[in-house]
All heavy atoms as TSV, in Angstrom:
chain	resi	resn	atom	element	x	y	z
A	1	MET	N	N	0.823	-1.201	-0.032
A	1	MET	CA	C	0.044	0.003	0.031
A	1	MET	C	C	0.903	1.238	-0.043
A	1	MET	O	O	0.563	2.216	-0.732
A	1	MET	CB	C	-0.945	-0.035	1.189
A	1	MET	CG	C	-1.843	1.070	1.313
A	1	MET	SD	S	-3.098	1.073	-0.051
A	1	MET	CE	C	-4.571	1.060	1.058
A	2	GLU	N	N	1.907	1.284	0.789
A	2	GLU	CA	C	2.814	2.466	0.864
A	2	GLU	C	C	3.479	2.631	-0.482
A	2	GLU	O	O	3.665	3.785	-0.922
A	2	GLU	CB	C	3.830	2.318	1.994
A	2	GLU	CG	C	3.326	2.685	3.319
A	2	GLU	CD	C	2.883	4.159	3.407
A	2	GLU	OE1	O	3.638	5.068	2.937
A	2	GLU	OE2	O	1.814	4.466	3.881
A	3	ARG	N	N	3.886	1.572	-1.105
A	3	ARG	CA	C	4.592	1.677	-2.447
A	3	ARG	C	C	3.691	2.321	-3.463
A	3	ARG	O	O	4.053	3.192	-4.256
A	3	ARG	CB	C	5.018	0.313	-2.896
A	3	ARG	CG	C	5.872	0.411	-4.132
A	3	ARG	CD	C	6.366	-1.027	-4.539
A	3	ARG	NE	N	5.302	-1.813	-5.205
A	3	ARG	CZ	C	4.911	-1.698	-6.435
A	3	ARG	NH1	N	5.475	-0.789	-7.224
A	3	ARG	NH2	N	3.938	-2.385	-6.932
A	4	GLN	N	N	2.406	1.913	-3.444
A	4	GLN	CA	C	1.482	2.535	-4.401
A	4	GLN	C	C	1.227	4.009	-4.053
A	4	GLN	O	O	1.153	4.755	-4.939
A	4	GLN	CB	C	0.133	1.803	-4.307
A	4	GLN	CG	C	0.157	0.423	-4.972
A	4	GLN	CD	C	-1.181	-0.272	-4.880
A	4	GLN	OE1	O	-2.024	0.038	-4.050
A	4	GLN	NE2	N	-1.416	-1.235	-5.789
A	5	LYS	N	N	1.134	4.335	-2.739
A	5	LYS	CA	C	0.918	5.759	-2.383
A	5	LYS	C	C	2.073	6.520	-2.796
A	5	LYS	O	O	1.904	7.640	-3.366
A	5	LYS	CB	C	0.732	5.780	-0.819
A	5	LYS	CG	C	0.499	7.237	-0.339
A	5	LYS	CD	C	0.184	7.198	1.112
A	5	LYS	CE	C	-0.006	8.619	1.570
A	5	LYS	NZ	N	-0.151	8.719	3.063
A	6	GLU	N	N	3.355	6.116	-2.592
A	6	GLU	CA	C	4.474	6.865	-3.037
A	6	GLU	C	C	4.509	6.924	-4.552
A	6	GLU	O	O	4.888	8.042	-5.090
A	6	GLU	CB	C	5.698	6.101	-2.541
A	6	GLU	CG	C	5.977	6.211	-1.101
A	6	GLU	CD	C	7.146	5.256	-0.540
A	6	GLU	OE1	O	7.840	4.758	-1.443
A	6	GLU	OE2	O	7.264	5.198	0.634
A	7	ALA	N	N	4.172	5.959	-5.293
A	7	ALA	CA	C	4.123	5.988	-6.734
A	7	ALA	C	C	3.146	7.071	-7.254
A	7	ALA	O	O	3.400	7.807	-8.168
A	7	ALA	CB	C	3.891	4.632	-7.420
A	8	VAL	N	N	1.989	7.012	-6.624
A	8	VAL	CA	C	0.978	8.005	-7.077
A	8	VAL	C	C	1.336	9.441	-6.707
A	8	VAL	O	O	1.125	10.331	-7.540
A	8	VAL	CB	C	-0.416	7.565	-6.433
A	8	VAL	CG1	C	-1.453	8.666	-6.588
A	8	VAL	CG2	C	-0.890	6.229	-7.115
A	9	GLU	N	N	1.905	9.589	-5.477
A	9	GLU	CA	C	2.207	10.938	-5.088
A	9	GLU	C	C	3.369	11.529	-5.912
A	9	GLU	O	O	3.504	12.739	-6.062
A	9	GLU	CB	C	2.593	10.973	-3.527
A	9	GLU	CG	C	1.413	10.815	-2.715
A	9	GLU	CD	C	1.743	10.659	-1.219
A	9	GLU	OE1	O	2.958	10.558	-0.897
A	9	GLU	OE2	O	0.852	10.702	-0.383
A	10	GLY	N	N	4.247	10.646	-6.479
A	10	GLY	CA	C	5.298	11.090	-7.322
A	10	GLY	C	C	4.945	11.467	-8.692
A	10	GLY	O	O	5.710	11.986	-9.401
A	11	LEU	N	N	3.689	11.278	-9.082
A	11	LEU	CA	C	3.237	11.677	-10.461
A	11	LEU	C	C	2.998	13.200	-10.535
A	11	LEU	O	O	2.341	13.751	-9.715
A	11	LEU	CB	C	1.941	10.921	-10.792
A	11	LEU	CG	C	1.986	9.423	-10.839
A	11	LEU	CD1	C	0.516	8.864	-11.009
A	11	LEU	CD2	C	2.850	8.974	-11.919
A	12	ASN	N	N	3.568	13.788	-11.573
A	12	ASN	CA	C	3.245	15.192	-11.773
A	12	ASN	C	C	2.106	15.268	-12.859
A	12	ASN	O	O	1.790	14.297	-13.422
A	12	ASN	CB	C	4.483	16.003	-12.143
A	12	ASN	CG	C	5.099	15.586	-13.408
A	12	ASN	OD1	O	4.402	15.112	-14.348
A	12	ASN	ND2	N	6.425	15.706	-13.510
A	13	ARG	N	N	1.572	16.451	-13.068
A	13	ARG	CA	C	0.482	16.557	-14.043
A	13	ARG	C	C	0.884	16.118	-15.470
A	13	ARG	O	O	0.031	15.557	-16.129
A	13	ARG	CB	C	-0.039	17.933	-14.027
A	13	ARG	CG	C	-0.859	18.223	-12.735
A	13	ARG	CD	C	-1.551	19.575	-12.757
A	13	ARG	NE	N	-2.136	19.797	-11.445
A	13	ARG	CZ	C	-3.345	20.195	-11.301
A	13	ARG	NH1	N	-4.151	20.451	-12.350
A	13	ARG	NH2	N	-3.860	20.415	-10.078
A	14	ARG	N	N	2.047	16.460	-15.836
A	14	ARG	CA	C	2.462	16.061	-17.220
A	14	ARG	C	C	2.501	14.545	-17.272
A	14	ARG	O	O	2.017	13.942	-18.283
A	14	ARG	CB	C	3.825	16.664	-17.547
A	14	ARG	CG	C	4.344	16.303	-18.897
A	14	ARG	CD	C	5.541	17.055	-19.304
A	14	ARG	NE	N	5.177	18.443	-19.494
A	14	ARG	CZ	C	6.044	19.412	-19.354
A	14	ARG	NH1	N	7.271	19.217	-18.885
A	14	ARG	NH2	N	5.608	20.682	-19.551
A	15	THR	N	N	3.049	13.830	-16.345
A	15	THR	CA	C	3.028	12.390	-16.343
A	15	THR	C	C	1.689	11.837	-16.321
A	15	THR	O	O	1.304	10.895	-17.060
A	15	THR	CB	C	3.822	11.848	-15.116
A	15	THR	OG1	O	5.148	12.495	-15.119
A	15	THR	CG2	C	3.911	10.405	-15.125
A	16	VAL	N	N	0.781	12.419	-15.514
A	16	VAL	CA	C	-0.559	12.022	-15.419
A	16	VAL	C	C	-1.267	12.157	-16.744
A	16	VAL	O	O	-1.965	11.230	-17.184
A	16	VAL	CB	C	-1.345	12.772	-14.338
A	16	VAL	CG1	C	-2.851	12.546	-14.393
A	16	VAL	CG2	C	-0.818	12.421	-12.906
A	17	MET	N	N	-1.154	13.287	-17.366
A	17	MET	CA	C	-1.850	13.507	-18.636
A	17	MET	C	C	-1.264	12.605	-19.749
A	17	MET	O	O	-2.107	12.016	-20.469
A	17	MET	CB	C	-1.656	14.981	-19.080
A	17	MET	CG	C	-2.409	15.944	-18.089
A	17	MET	SD	S	-4.134	15.620	-17.778
A	17	MET	CE	C	-4.801	16.144	-19.345
A	18	ALA	N	N	0.042	12.364	-19.763
A	18	ALA	CA	C	0.543	11.382	-20.683
A	18	ALA	C	C	0.040	9.987	-20.478
A	18	ALA	O	O	-0.266	9.294	-21.406
A	18	ALA	CB	C	2.092	11.466	-20.636
A	19	GLY	N	N	-0.005	9.657	-19.186
A	19	GLY	CA	C	-0.546	8.317	-18.872
A	19	GLY	C	C	-2.017	8.108	-19.272
A	19	GLY	O	O	-2.444	7.113	-19.787
A	20	LEU	N	N	-2.798	9.194	-18.982
A	20	LEU	CA	C	-4.200	9.138	-19.299
A	20	LEU	C	C	-4.366	9.069	-20.828
A	20	LEU	O	O	-5.198	8.257	-21.292
A	20	LEU	CB	C	-4.894	10.385	-18.761
A	20	LEU	CG	C	-6.391	10.369	-19.021
A	20	LEU	CD1	C	-7.130	9.238	-18.367
A	20	LEU	CD2	C	-6.972	11.702	-18.520
A	21	ALA	N	N	-3.606	9.822	-21.548
A	21	ALA	CA	C	-3.647	9.768	-22.973
A	21	ALA	C	C	-3.382	8.346	-23.539
A	21	ALA	O	O	-4.058	7.819	-24.473
A	21	ALA	CB	C	-2.774	10.768	-23.689
A	22	ALA	N	N	-2.409	7.664	-22.985
A	22	ALA	CA	C	-1.959	6.351	-23.394
A	22	ALA	C	C	-3.116	5.370	-23.044
A	22	ALA	O	O	-3.417	4.462	-23.806
A	22	ALA	CB	C	-0.689	5.997	-22.729
A	23	ILE	N	N	-3.740	5.546	-21.885
A	23	ILE	CA	C	-4.862	4.647	-21.456
A	23	ILE	C	C	-5.995	4.823	-22.395
A	23	ILE	O	O	-6.584	3.796	-22.917
A	23	ILE	CB	C	-5.287	4.871	-20.022
A	23	ILE	CG1	C	-4.124	4.364	-19.059
A	23	ILE	CG2	C	-6.580	4.207	-19.662
A	23	ILE	CD1	C	-4.332	4.848	-17.649
A	24	VAL	N	N	-6.374	6.047	-22.700
A	24	VAL	CA	C	-7.542	6.319	-23.571
A	24	VAL	C	C	-7.243	5.779	-24.988
A	24	VAL	O	O	-8.124	5.221	-25.617
A	24	VAL	CB	C	-7.837	7.821	-23.631
A	24	VAL	CG1	C	-8.819	8.135	-24.685
A	24	VAL	CG2	C	-8.390	8.328	-22.278
A	25	ALA	N	N	-6.015	5.902	-25.461
A	25	ALA	CA	C	-5.616	5.478	-26.742
A	25	ALA	C	C	-5.522	3.924	-26.804
A	25	ALA	O	O	-5.325	3.386	-27.889
A	25	ALA	CB	C	-4.279	6.112	-27.154
A	26	GLY	N	N	-5.608	3.313	-25.664
A	26	GLY	CA	C	-5.476	1.897	-25.651
A	26	GLY	C	C	-4.045	1.296	-25.820
A	26	GLY	O	O	-3.912	0.184	-26.216
A	27	GLY	N	N	-3.088	2.075	-25.518
A	27	GLY	CA	C	-1.687	1.644	-25.586
A	27	GLY	C	C	-1.258	0.748	-24.531
A	27	GLY	O	O	-2.064	0.385	-23.607
A	28	ASN	N	N	-0.068	0.163	-24.564
A	28	ASN	CA	C	0.379	-0.762	-23.589
A	28	ASN	C	C	0.702	-0.038	-22.289
A	28	ASN	O	O	0.936	-0.772	-21.295
A	28	ASN	CB	C	1.640	-1.438	-24.099
A	28	ASN	CG	C	1.330	-2.384	-25.219
A	28	ASN	OD1	O	0.276	-2.853	-25.338
A	28	ASN	ND2	N	2.352	-2.711	-26.092
A	29	ALA	N	N	0.669	1.191	-22.201
A	29	ALA	CA	C	0.961	1.901	-20.911
A	29	ALA	C	C	-0.120	1.568	-19.874
A	29	ALA	O	O	0.214	1.625	-18.678
A	29	ALA	CB	C	0.957	3.415	-21.150
A	30	GLU	N	N	-1.264	1.142	-20.288
A	30	GLU	CA	C	-2.367	0.774	-19.361
A	30	GLU	C	C	-1.880	-0.317	-18.363
A	30	GLU	O	O	-2.209	-0.315	-17.241
A	30	GLU	CB	C	-3.612	0.400	-20.081
A	30	GLU	CG	C	-4.776	0.111	-19.114
A	30	GLU	CD	C	-6.029	-0.136	-19.940
A	30	GLU	OE1	O	-6.026	-0.068	-21.199
A	30	GLU	OE2	O	-7.057	-0.403	-19.258
A	31	ALA	N	N	-1.144	-1.191	-18.925
A	31	ALA	CA	C	-0.704	-2.395	-18.032
A	31	ALA	C	C	0.350	-1.937	-17.034
A	31	ALA	O	O	0.475	-2.580	-15.995
A	31	ALA	CB	C	-0.110	-3.480	-18.937
A	32	ALA	N	N	0.931	-0.848	-17.216
A	32	ALA	CA	C	1.930	-0.295	-16.276
A	32	ALA	C	C	1.352	0.292	-15.040
A	32	ALA	O	O	1.990	0.529	-14.070
A	32	ALA	CB	C	2.857	0.668	-16.996
A	33	TYR	N	N	0.000	0.575	-15.049
A	33	TYR	CA	C	-0.712	1.271	-13.943
A	33	TYR	C	C	-1.592	0.288	-13.219
A	33	TYR	O	O	-2.344	-0.428	-13.839
A	33	TYR	CB	C	-1.488	2.482	-14.431
A	33	TYR	CG	C	-0.593	3.595	-15.018
A	33	TYR	CD1	C	-0.541	3.772	-16.358
A	33	TYR	CD2	C	0.168	4.403	-14.188
A	33	TYR	CE1	C	0.254	4.758	-16.894
A	33	TYR	CE2	C	0.961	5.401	-14.694
A	33	TYR	CZ	C	0.953	5.566	-16.089
A	33	TYR	OH	O	1.858	6.522	-16.539
A	34	SER	N	N	-1.571	0.423	-11.878
A	34	SER	CA	C	-2.533	-0.459	-11.120
A	34	SER	C	C	-3.896	0.276	-11.193
A	34	SER	O	O	-4.052	1.420	-11.565
A	34	SER	CB	C	-2.099	-0.435	-9.644
A	34	SER	OG	O	-2.298	0.897	-9.056
A	35	PRO	N	N	-4.954	-0.467	-10.815
A	35	PRO	CA	C	-6.268	0.158	-10.843
A	35	PRO	C	C	-6.385	1.430	-9.968
A	35	PRO	O	O	-7.000	2.456	-10.337
A	35	PRO	CB	C	-7.223	-0.927	-10.234
A	35	PRO	CG	C	-6.504	-2.198	-10.615
A	35	PRO	CD	C	-5.072	-1.929	-10.489
A	36	LYS	N	N	-5.676	1.366	-8.778
A	36	LYS	CA	C	-5.712	2.595	-7.999
A	36	LYS	C	C	-4.989	3.786	-8.660
A	36	LYS	O	O	-5.376	4.892	-8.468
A	36	LYS	CB	C	-5.064	2.354	-6.575
A	36	LYS	CG	C	-5.986	1.515	-5.703
A	36	LYS	CD	C	-5.341	1.276	-4.334
A	36	LYS	CE	C	-6.343	0.491	-3.490
A	36	LYS	NZ	N	-5.788	0.325	-2.092
A	37	GLU	N	N	-3.893	3.468	-9.329
A	37	GLU	CA	C	-3.156	4.577	-10.105
A	37	GLU	C	C	-4.033	5.085	-11.261
A	37	GLU	O	O	-4.052	6.277	-11.418
A	37	GLU	CB	C	-1.807	4.085	-10.606
A	37	GLU	CG	C	-0.861	3.707	-9.507
A	37	GLU	CD	C	0.385	3.002	-10.040
A	37	GLU	OE1	O	0.261	2.165	-10.927
A	37	GLU	OE2	O	1.515	3.329	-9.582
A	38	LYS	N	N	-4.819	4.247	-11.843
A	38	LYS	CA	C	-5.721	4.778	-12.925
A	38	LYS	C	C	-6.735	5.620	-12.375
A	38	LYS	O	O	-7.067	6.681	-12.938
A	38	LYS	CB	C	-6.365	3.488	-13.622
A	38	LYS	CG	C	-5.424	2.738	-14.412
A	38	LYS	CD	C	-6.166	1.583	-15.026
A	38	LYS	CE	C	-5.255	0.536	-15.633
A	38	LYS	NZ	N	-6.004	-0.646	-16.179
A	39	ILE	N	N	-7.266	5.354	-11.220
A	39	ILE	CA	C	-8.271	6.231	-10.556
A	39	ILE	C	C	-7.653	7.562	-10.241
A	39	ILE	O	O	-8.218	8.706	-10.553
A	39	ILE	CB	C	-8.769	5.635	-9.190
A	39	ILE	CG1	C	-9.688	4.376	-9.447
A	39	ILE	CG2	C	-9.524	6.662	-8.404
A	39	ILE	CD1	C	-9.948	3.560	-8.318
A	40	HIS	N	N	-6.350	7.581	-9.775
A	40	HIS	CA	C	-5.715	8.873	-9.426
A	40	HIS	C	C	-5.466	9.687	-10.752
A	40	HIS	O	O	-5.615	10.864	-10.759
A	40	HIS	CB	C	-4.452	8.623	-8.637
A	40	HIS	CG	C	-3.843	9.908	-8.076
A	40	HIS	ND1	N	-4.400	10.489	-7.006
A	40	HIS	CD2	C	-2.833	10.653	-8.552
A	40	HIS	CE1	C	-3.662	11.619	-6.752
A	40	HIS	NE2	N	-2.750	11.737	-7.700
A	41	ILE	N	N	-4.976	8.961	-11.775
A	41	ILE	CA	C	-4.684	9.580	-13.057
A	41	ILE	C	C	-5.991	10.327	-13.507
A	41	ILE	O	O	-6.004	11.439	-14.064
A	41	ILE	CB	C	-4.185	8.553	-14.050
A	41	ILE	CG1	C	-2.729	8.185	-13.662
A	41	ILE	CG2	C	-4.180	9.167	-15.493
A	41	ILE	CD1	C	-2.230	7.041	-14.460
A	42	ALA	N	N	-7.125	9.559	-13.478
A	42	ALA	CA	C	-8.353	10.131	-13.984
A	42	ALA	C	C	-8.804	11.315	-13.142
A	42	ALA	O	O	-9.245	12.322	-13.724
A	42	ALA	CB	C	-9.500	9.070	-13.925
A	43	ALA	N	N	-8.642	11.324	-11.852
A	43	ALA	CA	C	-8.929	12.406	-10.978
A	43	ALA	C	C	-8.066	13.554	-11.224
A	43	ALA	O	O	-8.535	14.724	-11.253
A	43	ALA	CB	C	-8.867	11.992	-9.504
A	44	MET	N	N	-6.783	13.344	-11.496
A	44	MET	CA	C	-5.857	14.452	-11.846
A	44	MET	C	C	-6.258	15.042	-13.176
A	44	MET	O	O	-6.146	16.312	-13.321
A	44	MET	CB	C	-4.411	13.892	-11.898
A	44	MET	CG	C	-3.823	13.562	-10.558
A	44	MET	SD	S	-3.704	14.995	-9.405
A	44	MET	CE	C	-2.327	15.825	-10.185
A	45	ALA	N	N	-6.657	14.293	-14.129
A	45	ALA	CA	C	-7.084	14.770	-15.396
A	45	ALA	C	C	-8.299	15.694	-15.240
A	45	ALA	O	O	-8.378	16.803	-15.885
A	45	ALA	CB	C	-7.325	13.697	-16.424
A	46	LEU	N	N	-9.194	15.265	-14.382
A	46	LEU	CA	C	-10.370	16.149	-14.118
A	46	LEU	C	C	-9.939	17.437	-13.486
A	46	LEU	O	O	-10.506	18.443	-13.807
A	46	LEU	CB	C	-11.403	15.370	-13.259
A	46	LEU	CG	C	-12.772	16.078	-12.995
A	46	LEU	CD1	C	-13.366	16.604	-14.258
A	46	LEU	CD2	C	-13.598	15.196	-12.156
A	47	ALA	N	N	-9.123	17.318	-12.520
A	47	ALA	CA	C	-8.636	18.532	-11.835
A	47	ALA	C	C	-7.990	19.519	-12.786
A	47	ALA	O	O	-8.167	20.739	-12.795
A	47	ALA	CB	C	-7.643	18.206	-10.733
A	48	GLN	N	N	-7.233	18.972	-13.759
A	48	GLN	CA	C	-6.512	19.768	-14.757
A	48	GLN	C	C	-7.593	20.484	-15.664
A	48	GLN	O	O	-7.466	21.638	-15.995
A	48	GLN	CB	C	-5.603	18.950	-15.650
A	48	GLN	CG	C	-4.921	19.797	-16.667
A	48	GLN	CD	C	-3.973	20.826	-16.025
A	48	GLN	OE1	O	-3.155	20.536	-15.320
A	48	GLN	NE2	N	-4.203	22.070	-16.445
A	49	SER	N	N	-8.606	19.753	-15.979
A	49	SER	CA	C	-9.700	20.339	-16.811
A	49	SER	C	C	-10.430	21.417	-15.996
A	49	SER	O	O	-10.776	22.468	-16.579
A	49	SER	CB	C	-10.718	19.249	-17.229
A	49	SER	OG	O	-10.114	18.349	-18.065
A	50	MET	N	N	-10.665	21.216	-14.767
A	50	MET	CA	C	-11.277	22.242	-13.911
A	50	MET	C	C	-10.404	23.478	-13.855
A	50	MET	O	O	-10.870	24.602	-13.966
A	50	MET	CB	C	-11.555	21.745	-12.593
A	50	MET	CG	C	-12.571	20.602	-12.422
A	50	MET	SD	S	-14.238	21.209	-12.907
A	50	MET	CE	C	-14.719	22.117	-11.521
A	51	GLU	N	N	-9.073	23.262	-13.790
A	51	GLU	CA	C	-8.153	24.410	-13.791
A	51	GLU	C	C	-8.231	25.099	-15.115
A	51	GLU	O	O	-8.213	26.361	-15.155
A	51	GLU	CB	C	-6.732	23.955	-13.541
A	51	GLU	CG	C	-5.709	25.011	-13.387
A	51	GLU	CD	C	-4.308	24.523	-13.037
A	51	GLU	OE1	O	-4.221	23.632	-12.242
A	51	GLU	OE2	O	-3.346	25.061	-13.683
A	52	ASP	N	N	-8.271	24.351	-16.237
A	52	ASP	CA	C	-8.266	24.932	-17.549
A	52	ASP	C	C	-9.602	25.816	-17.764
A	52	ASP	O	O	-9.553	26.863	-18.322
A	52	ASP	CB	C	-8.261	23.951	-18.648
A	52	ASP	CG	C	-7.000	23.204	-18.679
A	52	ASP	OD1	O	-5.995	23.650	-18.104
A	52	ASP	OD2	O	-6.935	22.049	-19.311
A	53	VAL	N	N	-10.702	25.322	-17.171
A	53	VAL	CA	C	-11.971	25.987	-17.373
A	53	VAL	C	C	-12.178	27.182	-16.375
A	53	VAL	O	O	-12.560	28.241	-16.754
A	53	VAL	CB	C	-13.169	25.070	-17.238
A	53	VAL	CG1	C	-14.490	25.766	-17.156
A	53	VAL	CG2	C	-13.103	24.094	-18.352
A	54	HIS	N	N	-11.889	26.944	-15.058
A	54	HIS	CA	C	-12.133	27.899	-14.076
A	54	HIS	C	C	-10.941	28.612	-13.482
A	54	HIS	O	O	-11.056	29.575	-12.670
A	54	HIS	CB	C	-12.825	27.152	-12.907
A	54	HIS	CG	C	-14.078	26.471	-13.295
A	54	HIS	ND1	N	-15.279	27.121	-13.615
A	54	HIS	CD2	C	-14.341	25.124	-13.444
A	54	HIS	CE1	C	-16.171	26.301	-13.917
A	54	HIS	NE2	N	-15.716	25.075	-13.809
A	55	GLY	N	N	-9.754	28.242	-13.903
A	55	GLY	CA	C	-8.549	28.779	-13.283
A	55	GLY	C	C	-8.300	28.315	-11.885
A	55	GLY	O	O	-8.922	27.431	-11.361
A	56	GLY	N	N	-7.265	28.952	-11.283
A	56	GLY	CA	C	-6.935	28.601	-9.910
A	56	GLY	C	C	-6.207	27.292	-9.818
A	56	GLY	O	O	-5.739	26.719	-10.848
A	57	SER	N	N	-6.100	26.773	-8.607
A	57	SER	CA	C	-5.363	25.569	-8.355
A	57	SER	C	C	-6.342	24.595	-7.704
A	57	SER	O	O	-7.139	24.988	-6.856
A	57	SER	CB	C	-4.221	25.877	-7.465
A	57	SER	OG	O	-3.421	24.748	-7.300
A	58	TRP	N	N	-6.310	23.307	-8.059
A	58	TRP	CA	C	-7.228	22.355	-7.627
A	58	TRP	C	C	-6.552	21.114	-6.959
A	58	TRP	O	O	-5.510	20.689	-7.399
A	58	TRP	CB	C	-8.083	21.782	-8.783
A	58	TRP	CG	C	-8.910	22.865	-9.339
A	58	TRP	CD1	C	-8.531	23.889	-10.188
A	58	TRP	CD2	C	-10.275	23.065	-9.192
A	58	TRP	NE1	N	-9.543	24.700	-10.580
A	58	TRP	CE2	C	-10.657	24.203	-9.949
A	58	TRP	CE3	C	-11.213	22.376	-8.456
A	58	TRP	CZ2	C	-12.005	24.676	-9.863
A	58	TRP	CZ3	C	-12.563	22.819	-8.424
A	58	TRP	CH2	C	-12.948	23.953	-9.191
A	59	ASP	N	N	-7.085	20.727	-5.791
A	59	ASP	CA	C	-6.521	19.561	-5.058
A	59	ASP	C	C	-7.343	18.341	-5.359
A	59	ASP	O	O	-8.586	18.398	-5.534
A	59	ASP	CB	C	-6.554	19.914	-3.569
A	59	ASP	CG	C	-5.543	20.921	-3.157
A	59	ASP	OD1	O	-4.391	21.008	-3.768
A	59	ASP	OD2	O	-5.762	21.660	-2.204
A	60	VAL	N	N	-6.608	17.237	-5.386
A	60	VAL	CA	C	-7.249	15.909	-5.487
A	60	VAL	C	C	-6.980	15.099	-4.264
A	60	VAL	O	O	-5.886	14.986	-3.779
A	60	VAL	CB	C	-6.663	15.184	-6.837
A	60	VAL	CG1	C	-7.176	13.768	-6.882
A	60	VAL	CG2	C	-6.975	15.970	-8.052
A	61	HIS	N	N	-8.097	14.495	-3.766
A	61	HIS	CA	C	-7.948	13.572	-2.701
A	61	HIS	C	C	-8.771	12.277	-3.020
A	61	HIS	O	O	-9.920	12.349	-3.305
A	61	HIS	CB	C	-8.509	14.153	-1.363
A	61	HIS	CG	C	-8.375	13.272	-0.235
A	61	HIS	ND1	N	-7.207	12.964	0.369
A	61	HIS	CD2	C	-9.387	12.522	0.420
A	61	HIS	CE1	C	-7.455	12.006	1.350
A	61	HIS	NE2	N	-8.778	11.739	1.455
A	62	VAL	N	N	-8.044	11.119	-3.031
A	62	VAL	CA	C	-8.768	9.850	-3.286
A	62	VAL	C	C	-8.644	9.106	-1.991
A	62	VAL	O	O	-7.550	8.829	-1.532
A	62	VAL	CB	C	-8.063	9.126	-4.461
A	62	VAL	CG1	C	-8.745	7.737	-4.718
A	62	VAL	CG2	C	-8.064	9.969	-5.697
A	63	ASP	N	N	-9.814	8.708	-1.440
A	63	ASP	CA	C	-9.832	7.884	-0.254
A	63	ASP	C	C	-10.506	6.622	-0.583
A	63	ASP	O	O	-11.765	6.508	-0.742
A	63	ASP	CB	C	-10.650	8.687	0.833
A	63	ASP	CG	C	-10.618	7.998	2.160
A	63	ASP	OD1	O	-10.518	6.747	2.191
A	63	ASP	OD2	O	-10.761	8.722	3.162
A	64	HIS	N	N	-9.761	5.551	-0.698
A	64	HIS	CA	C	-10.273	4.171	-1.035
A	64	HIS	C	C	-10.988	3.637	0.154
A	64	HIS	O	O	-11.933	2.732	-0.054
A	64	HIS	CB	C	-9.091	3.272	-1.522
A	64	HIS	CG	C	-8.556	3.770	-2.796
A	64	HIS	ND1	N	-9.189	3.610	-4.038
A	64	HIS	CD2	C	-7.417	4.493	-3.079
A	64	HIS	CE1	C	-8.448	4.105	-4.979
A	64	HIS	NE2	N	-7.358	4.700	-4.383
A	65	GLU	N	N	-10.669	3.938	1.339
A	65	GLU	CA	C	-11.350	3.406	2.503
A	65	GLU	C	C	-12.826	3.875	2.561
A	65	GLU	O	O	-13.733	3.098	2.834
A	65	GLU	CB	C	-10.628	3.643	3.756
A	65	GLU	CG	C	-9.346	2.893	3.955
A	65	GLU	CD	C	-8.619	3.183	5.237
A	65	GLU	OE1	O	-9.280	3.532	6.196
A	65	GLU	OE2	O	-7.392	3.016	5.201
A	66	ARG	N	N	-13.033	5.164	2.353
A	66	ARG	CA	C	-14.278	5.784	2.412
A	66	ARG	C	C	-14.976	5.768	0.984
A	66	ARG	O	O	-16.134	6.131	0.924
A	66	ARG	CB	C	-14.189	7.203	2.869
A	66	ARG	CG	C	-13.824	7.205	4.436
A	66	ARG	CD	C	-13.780	8.591	4.937
A	66	ARG	NE	N	-13.396	8.645	6.348
A	66	ARG	CZ	C	-12.184	8.751	6.724
A	66	ARG	NH1	N	-11.181	8.886	5.888
A	66	ARG	NH2	N	-11.866	8.778	8.046
A	67	ARG	N	N	-14.213	5.288	0.016
A	67	ARG	CA	C	-14.745	5.210	-1.426
A	67	ARG	C	C	-15.271	6.543	-1.886
A	67	ARG	O	O	-16.415	6.748	-2.353
A	67	ARG	CB	C	-15.899	4.158	-1.455
A	67	ARG	CG	C	-15.357	2.809	-1.119
A	67	ARG	CD	C	-16.420	1.725	-1.209
A	67	ARG	NE	N	-15.779	0.426	-0.816
A	67	ARG	CZ	C	-16.521	-0.622	-0.844
A	67	ARG	NH1	N	-17.729	-0.704	-1.298
A	67	ARG	NH2	N	-15.942	-1.772	-0.480
A	68	VAL	N	N	-14.342	7.578	-1.843
A	68	VAL	CA	C	-14.756	8.924	-2.261
A	68	VAL	C	C	-13.538	9.580	-2.945
A	68	VAL	O	O	-12.383	9.318	-2.627
A	68	VAL	CB	C	-15.160	9.819	-1.019
A	68	VAL	CG1	C	-14.073	10.059	-0.114
A	68	VAL	CG2	C	-15.832	11.052	-1.552
A	69	VAL	N	N	-13.863	10.346	-3.987
A	69	VAL	CA	C	-12.879	11.149	-4.622
A	69	VAL	C	C	-13.290	12.623	-4.567
A	69	VAL	O	O	-14.449	12.928	-4.840
A	69	VAL	CB	C	-12.737	10.747	-6.113
A	69	VAL	CG1	C	-11.702	11.656	-6.894
A	69	VAL	CG2	C	-12.316	9.281	-6.309
A	70	VAL	N	N	-12.379	13.461	-4.118
A	70	VAL	CA	C	-12.682	14.858	-3.927
A	70	VAL	C	C	-11.773	15.735	-4.746
A	70	VAL	O	O	-10.559	15.563	-4.727
A	70	VAL	CB	C	-12.667	15.327	-2.457
A	70	VAL	CG1	C	-12.925	16.791	-2.292
A	70	VAL	CG2	C	-13.589	14.532	-1.556
A	71	ILE	N	N	-12.318	16.576	-5.580
A	71	ILE	CA	C	-11.529	17.526	-6.334
A	71	ILE	C	C	-12.081	18.967	-5.947
A	71	ILE	O	O	-13.311	19.207	-6.197
A	71	ILE	CB	C	-11.720	17.289	-7.876
A	71	ILE	CG1	C	-11.200	15.784	-8.192
A	71	ILE	CG2	C	-10.926	18.310	-8.688
A	71	ILE	CD1	C	-11.574	15.348	-9.514
A	72	VAL	N	N	-11.205	19.782	-5.387
A	72	VAL	CA	C	-11.692	21.071	-4.877
A	72	VAL	C	C	-10.715	22.074	-5.123
A	72	VAL	O	O	-9.482	21.920	-5.129
A	72	VAL	CB	C	-11.976	20.801	-3.257
A	72	VAL	CG1	C	-10.622	20.533	-2.485
A	72	VAL	CG2	C	-12.604	22.118	-2.754
A	73	SER	N	N	-11.239	23.301	-5.385
A	73	SER	CA	C	-10.381	24.500	-5.627
A	73	SER	C	C	-9.961	25.034	-4.306
A	73	SER	O	O	-10.722	25.005	-3.327
A	73	SER	CB	C	-11.238	25.593	-6.345
A	73	SER	OG	O	-10.524	26.753	-6.354
A	74	HIS	N	N	-8.738	25.458	-4.260
A	74	HIS	CA	C	-8.205	26.052	-2.986
A	74	HIS	C	C	-7.773	27.516	-3.216
A	74	HIS	O	O	-6.843	28.008	-2.543
A	74	HIS	CB	C	-7.104	25.189	-2.300
A	74	HIS	CG	C	-5.907	24.989	-3.035
A	74	HIS	ND1	N	-4.872	25.868	-3.134
A	74	HIS	CD2	C	-5.512	23.970	-3.864
A	74	HIS	CE1	C	-3.932	25.431	-3.900
A	74	HIS	NE2	N	-4.309	24.289	-4.345
A	75	THR	N	N	-8.479	28.177	-4.137
A	75	THR	CA	C	-8.178	29.604	-4.380
A	75	THR	C	C	-9.361	30.444	-3.937
A	75	THR	O	O	-10.398	30.001	-3.734
A	75	THR	CB	C	-7.918	29.891	-5.837
A	75	THR	OG1	O	-8.998	29.419	-6.687
A	75	THR	CG2	C	-6.588	29.273	-6.287
């Protein structure tokens, strides 16, 4: 669990967007990501879209224990 958390926290937005593009395109990159990483990638992509549309900075929180994803502006 800690290894996955460290891997996910180490992703920057450029990496996330590239990974999401590869997943959507059906490339082999999909196999490189765990299901939890895919969830985080999708949440980061949504946060980036919110930033593009509304500006500001957006935080992503994925809680698998409570089964909730929160994307919130902090500006």
